[in-house]
N, C-alpha and C positions, 0 to 999 in steps of 0.2 A: 596362250591358254591359262595356266593357273592364275596369273595376274589379270587374266581376261577370260571369260568364258564364252559358251556356245549355246530355235524352237521352230522350226517350222512344223506346224501340224500339217504335214505334207499333204494329206488327202483333203482336209478342209480348206487350207489356204490355197492350194494349187487349183482347186475347183472353182474358186471365186475370184482370186486376185490374179493379176498379171504382172510379170516382171517389168522392171524399168525398160522402156522402149530402147532398143539398141540403136547405135549410130547407123546412118545409112551406109557408112563405109565399113561397118563391123564385119568381122570374119565369123563363120560358123564355129560353134563349140567343137573342139577337137574330140574325136571319138574315144581316145584313150582315157579321158577324164571321166570318172564314174558319175552316172546321173544323180546319185543321191547327194552329191555335193551342191547341186543347184539350189540357190537361195531364192526365196519368193518375197514379194513386197508386202510389208505390213500394211493392211488396208483398213480404212474407216468402216468398211462393211463387214469385216470379220473380226470377232473378238480374238485377241492375242493374249495368252497368259504371259504375265510379266514376272520376273524374278529379281529379288534383291541380290547383291553380290554374294552374300554368304550362302544363299540357296544355290546359286550357280556354281560356286566352288564345290559344294557337296555333290551336285549333279556330275560335275567333271570327275570328282574322286571316284564315285560309284561306277561311272561309265568306264573310266580308265582301268579299274580293277577287273573288268570283264573282257578286256581287249589286250592284244599283244602290245609291248612297249612302243611308244611314240605314235600309236595309231591315230589318236585324236588330233595330234598336231599335224600329221600327214594329211588327214582329211580336211582340217581347217585351212591349211595352206593351199590344198587343191581346190577348195571352195572359192578362195579368193582368185586363184589363177583362172578357174572355170568361168567365173563371172566376168573378170576383167578382159580375158581374151575375146569374149563375145562382144565387148564394147570398145575395143581398140579401133582407132582410125586405120585405114589401109596402110599408111606409111609405117605405123608401129608394128602391125601384125606381119608386115613384110620385112621387119628387121632394120628399118631405115630411120626410125625415131624411137629413142629409148624410153623405158619406163623406170622411174625412180622408186625404190622401196627403202623406207627408213626403218631401221631395226634397233629397238631398245634392248636392254639387258635381260628382260624377262621373256615369258612365253609368247607375248605379242610379237616380239622380235623373232622368235622361233617360227611363228606362222609366216612372217614376212620372208624369212630365208627359204622356207618350203615353197612359197608362192613364186619367189624369184627362180628357184630351181626348175619348177614346172614351166614357167614362161620361157626360160632359157632353152629348155628341151624343145619347145615349139618354134624356136627360131626368133623369138622376140629379144631385142637388145634390152638388157637390164643393167642397172647400176644399183648396188646396195650400199647405203651409207649407214655406218654403224655408230650409234651414239656412244655405246660402251660394249665391251666384250660380253658375250652371253654368260649368265651365271646359273640359270636353271638347267637341270639335266636334259630335258627335252630340247631346250633352246640350243645347248651345246651340240646335241646330236644333229639338229637341223642345220646349224652353222657348218658343221663338218660335211654334211651331205651337199650343201650348196657349194662349198669350196671344191669338193671332189668332182662336182659336175662342171666346174669351170666358171662358176658365177663370180664376177668381180666384186669383191667386198673391200671397202676402205673406210677409214674414219670419216665422219661427217665434217666437211670443211666449215670454217668459221664464216666465210663469205660465199656468196652465190652470184657468179657473174652473168649467168644466162637463165633467168627465172622461167622463161617460156620454152626451154630446150626439150622438156619432157612431155610425152603424150599424156601420162598420168603420174600422180604421186600417190604412193600407198603409205599410209600412216600405221606403222607397227611399233611405235615408240613405247606407249604405256597403255595398260588395260584398265579393267574395272577396279583393280586394287589400289589405284593411285589415290592418296589421301592428303596431298599437300600441293601447293601451287608450284608450277614449274619455274625453275630458276637456272642460272648459269648457262651451260652449253645447251641444255634442253630448251630453255626459253629462247635462246638465240636461234636455234634451228627452227623452232616453231614460228618465230617471226619471219624467217626466210620463206617458209612454206606459205605463210599468210600473204606475203608479197607476191609469190608466184601464183597463188590462187586468185589474187586480185587482178593479175595480168591475164587470167583466163585458163590456167592449167587446172584441170579437174583433179579432185582429191577423193580417194577411197580410204575410209578408216576401218581398221580391223577391230571388232568388238565395240569400240567407243572412241570418238575423237579424243586425242590426248589433251588433257587439261580440263575435260568435262567430268563432273562428279557423277558416277554411274547411278547412285541411289537417289540423287536429288535433282540433277540437272543444274547444279550450281556451277558457276565459273568464277574462280578466284585467282586470276592471273592469265598468262598467255594460254591460248587454246587454238587447236587446229579446227578450221571450218571445213567440213566435208560435204561433198555432193552426194555421197553414198556411204552408208555404214553397214557393214555385214557383221551382225551379232552372232557369235558362235554359241551354240547350245540354247541360247535364249536371250531375249531383250531385257535390258534393265530399264526401270521407269525413268531414269534421268535422260534417256534419249527422247522422251516424249512429253516432258513437262519442264517448267522453269525455262532455262535458256536452251534446253535440248533441241526443241523444234527448229530453232534458228541455226543450230550448229551441226546437227547430225545429218541433215539432208534426208534422202530417202533411206528408210531403215529396212534392211533385209535381214532375214533370219535363216539360219541353217542348223538342222538338228544333228548333222554328222553321224546319222545312223544310231542315235541314242534314244529313239522314241520310246522304247520299252522302259528305260530308266525314268524318263520324264513322266510317263503315265503312272508308273508305280509311286513316284514321289508325290504326285498331285493326289493320287488316290489315298495316300497315307496322310495327306495334309502336312507334309514336312514344313517346318518353320525355321527360318534363319534367325540370326541374332537380333534382327530388328523387330521380330515378333509378328511379321506378316506372313501368313501361311501361303505356300506356293499355289494353292488353288483358289485364293480369294483376292488376288490382285490381277487385274486384266485391263485391256483397253475396252472402252465402251463400244458397242455395236448394236444394230437392230435386234440381234438375237436376245439381248438382255431385256428388251421391253416389248417386242412385237406382239407376243401373246396377250399382253395386257392392254393394248391400244383399244379404245372404245369403238366397237363396230357400229355402223349406222344401219338401222333396220328400216324397212319400208313402213312398217306399222309403228311409227314413233312420232313424237312431237317435241316441242321445245323443252317441255318438262323432263323429257327422257335424258337430256344431256346436261342437266344441272344448272343451278344458278350460282354465279360467281360474284362476289363483292370485292372491289379493289378500294382500299382505304388509303388516303394520303392527301397530297395536294394542298399544302399550306400556302401562305401568301407568296406569290411569285413563282410557285412551283406546281401549278395545276396541270401543266403539260405532262408531267411524269405519270400520274395515274391514268391520264387519258391514253397515253401510249400503251400502258398495261391493259387497260380495258379494251381498246381496239384489238390488241393482240389476242385477248381472251375470246372475243367474237370470232376472229379469223382462225382460232385453233379449236373451234367447235363447241364452246360452251353454249347452252341453250339460251341463257339470259345473262347479261352482264350489267351490274350496277357499279357506278363509281361514286364513292362517298368522299367529299372534300372536307378538309379541316377549315380551309379558308372560307370566310363568310361571303366574299364577293366572287365566288367561283361561277363559271358559266352554267346556264340552265339547260343547255343542250349542246350536242356536238354536231356541227354542220357537216363534218366529213363522214361521221358514222352516227346518224340520228337514231340508230338501233340501240345505242347506249342509253341507259337510264341514269341520269345524273341527280344526285341528292346531296344534302349536307350529311356528313358522316353520322351525326347524332340522330338523324331521322331514318336511318336504314335499320330494318329489322334483320339483324345478323343471324338470328335463330332460324330464319327461313332459307339460309344459304347452304348449298352443298360444299362450298369452299370459300375461304377468305384469303385474300392477298393483302398484306399491309406493309407500308414502308415507302413506296415511291413518292418523293416530294413531301413526306410527312412532316419534316422538321422535328425539332426537339423541345418545343414549347410545352407548357402545362397541358394545353388542349391536345397536343400530339400524344403525350403520355396517357392522357385519359382515353384517347381513341384506342391506343394499344391495349390498355387495360380491358376495355370492352371486348376486344378481339380475343384476349387470353381467357376471358370468362367463358368462352365457348369450349367446353371440356372435350367434346368429341368431334367437332367439325374440323376437317382438314385445313391446315393453315400453312401459308408460305410467308416467311418474314424476311424482309429485304431492307436495304438502304438505311434511312434514319430510324426505322424500327429496331434495327440491329444496334445502332448507336445508343438508343434508349436502353436496350438490354444491358449494354456494357456500362452505362452510367447508373442504372438503378438495379441493384442486386435483388430487390424484391420482385421486379418484373422478370429477371432472369430465372429466379427460383420458380416462378409460375410456369415458365416454359418447361423446366425440368420435371414438373409435376403433371404436365398435361398427359392425358391418355390418348388424345386424338393424334392422327398423323401430322407431323410437322417437318417442314423443310426450311432450313436457313441457307441464304445465298450470299455470303460475304465475299467482297473482294479482299485482297490482302490487308489493306488498311483497316477495314471493318473487322476482319478476323483478328488482327493484332489487338484492337480495342477489346474484343470479346475475351481474348486470352490474357490480356493484361501484359502484353509485351510489345516489342517494336516490329515493324514490317520485315526488317532483315531477319528476325528470328523465324517468322512465318515462312518466308521464302527460302530460308536455309534448309528446310525439310517440309515441303508442301504435303507430302503424304502423312507424315507424323502429325503435322498441325491439324489437318482435316480430321484424322482419327481422334485426336485429343478433344476437339470441339464436339464431334459427333457423340463420343462417349460421355462427355461432361453434361451435355444438354439432353441426351437421349433422343436425338433427332437424326434426320438425313442432312448432311452438309454438302453444299456445292461451293467449293473453294474456287472462285473464278480466277481466270488468268490463262496464259498460254499452257495448254494441256490441263484444263480444268479438272479438279479432283472431286469425285462424288463418293462419299463415304457414309455408310449407315451404321457405323460402330463396329461392324464385324467384317465387312467386305469393302473393297475399294476399287474404283475404276478410274482410268485416265481417259478423258475425251480427246480424240484426235481430229475432230472436225473444226472448222472455223479458220479465220485468218485475221490479219491486222486491221481489216476493215471494221472489226467490232470495237476497235479502240476509239470510240466516239460516244458522245453523250446520248443517253437514252437506251442503249442496247441492253443494259441490265434491267431496265423497266420492261422491255420487251420479253426478256427471259422470264421475269416474274409472271407476266401475263400468260405465257405458255404453260408454266408449271401450274398456275392457278386453274386454268381451263381444264387441264388434264385431271387434276384432282377433283374438280367439280363433276367430271364425267365418270368418276369412280376408280381411277387408276390408283394403285398403291403408291405411297409417297416415294419410295426409292425408284420404282420404275417410271413414275411421272418425272422425277428429276433427271433420270438417265435419258429418257426420250426427249425432254425439253432441251437439255443441253446439247444433245446430239443434233436435233433438228435445227436448233438456233444456229449452230455452227455450219451445218449444211446449207442453210439459207444464205449465210454470208458467202459460202463457196459458190453457190449458184449465181449470186449477184455478180461476184467478181468474174466468174466464167463468162457471164453475159456482157461484160464490159463496164459494169457499175462498181467502181472502187478498185482496190481497197481504199485509196485516198478519196475522200469525199462521199463515201457510202454513209447514208443516214439511217438512223434506227427505223424510221417509218418505212424505208424501202425493203426492210426485211420481211414485213408482214405478208405480202403476197407470196414470197418465196417459202415462208414457213407453211402457209396454207397448201401450197403445191407439194411440199415435201410430205406433209401429213397425209394428203390425199393419195399420194403414191404408195405410202406404207399401209394405209388402210386397205387399198386395193390389193396389195401384196398379202396382207393378212387374210383378206376374204378369199383370195385364190388358194392360200394354204389350207384354210378351213374347208373349202369345197373339195380340194384334192384329198384331204384326210377322210372326209365323209365318203367320197366315191371309192376310196381304197377299202373302207370298212364294209361298204355295201356291195362291192364286186363279188359275184358268185365264185366259189372256190373252183380253181382249175381253169378259169376263163380269164382272158386278158382284161385289164382295166382300161377301158377305152378312154376315160377321162385323162389318164396319165400318159397316153401314147403320144409320141412326138407329132 
């Protein structure tokens, strides 16, 4: 706990998400463990408030002050035992295959001692390996309770002769307070766990996998790779961005009965040392953009859904704006123009003849409802002139990507014009482009993706999409981490596709931040759909995302229409009579 904290918005999450599917051999949850310890899965469909370590420590302090001593640790350990017992193979739950729990000197170790005691009471064989004796008060209490219950506790061995002997390994070594790379005995123990995990032994991490930076998702040394992470009181952003998505596995959250404290802190906008308020950092989900999706009316025409211009396509790179333009069509823009910088660009698109292809200089940008610039643009004088024309549009929504970002980094006068714009603007850098914009190296950007996105958003006065695993969307005051998508997106052209989605949504009138949130979320979901259908992740191409994006948008437009109709029927239902439209 203190070196590690504890969110399940129980009602909201439990209503929409489902726990990790249990093993076919799993035993039912024992009746003596309280139901409020059950953790639920963080879902891409439900926004989850995130907390930085300082905020979680404050939550823990306030909650502990309202409860009898050791209560939070007892609940945390019970939550681990509760989940694990329901996912043990039959041999383990029958006491014939042991579970290994690793205990560090802090409160994460205390949680592991409590979990071991609870599993031991249920007849599960447990071994507790102690990295160091407990030093925190709660951890010493938990250690004593485990010993009194007959739990075997011994120092962690230097070598491990049977890496597959255990049904599960529980990582209770270090929590969210860890601020240095693991070394010495801790590093050696983590390497042994890594070997066992590679041999097929599943791993559950308490709060955060040991060695992963809780605030940033950075790994700087040995780290435990978990299949499941149970975050107590709340999830830290490092679980979901940077290296976190590869290391934390399925992220579960448990409130431990502190919902009132969490609600009060978010209502007060409590801010931790990093300056991010507790109620302005969350995962992205449809609730953040659904109300703004442009609905399709029967009495409408192509002009109803805006004209989008995509500018780019220098010599040898005409495919990039073509991808963006095709995506714009398939994301609902009424008309899409592609303006090429290259003079030998194609005159028409045989795949999508609906696209209107022009030389960039010949496009009337003032007639557009949105402009996307950058895909394949290059950094020549003609490229800079093209960007300058786009920036002259004072009020037109603008999405700036790729080489247009590199031009901003190289030409301070162009960057200053972005800062002075009054129209909605979205910048979509990948880490290298972000580093150029910020005047630093990629390592600096990746060392704190949230802080980097916030700094760029505030400097330029725009909405930033910092791309990568767990893309960060930041409008200068609020931040979201996107949890959709997969490694199939690590291929040429997928960024151009994202630019087309954002541009199309802007052309249809969505606010900049909501357009960015929706685009990033659906872009990732499209990749997930493709992989689920057997396409990728290896070999997935950017073009294959387009039909999946259209399908995803169509489903959410239908969802929005149903919600609108339901709300109208609720308002129009006579008082005292049942609402037929909402009946099952």
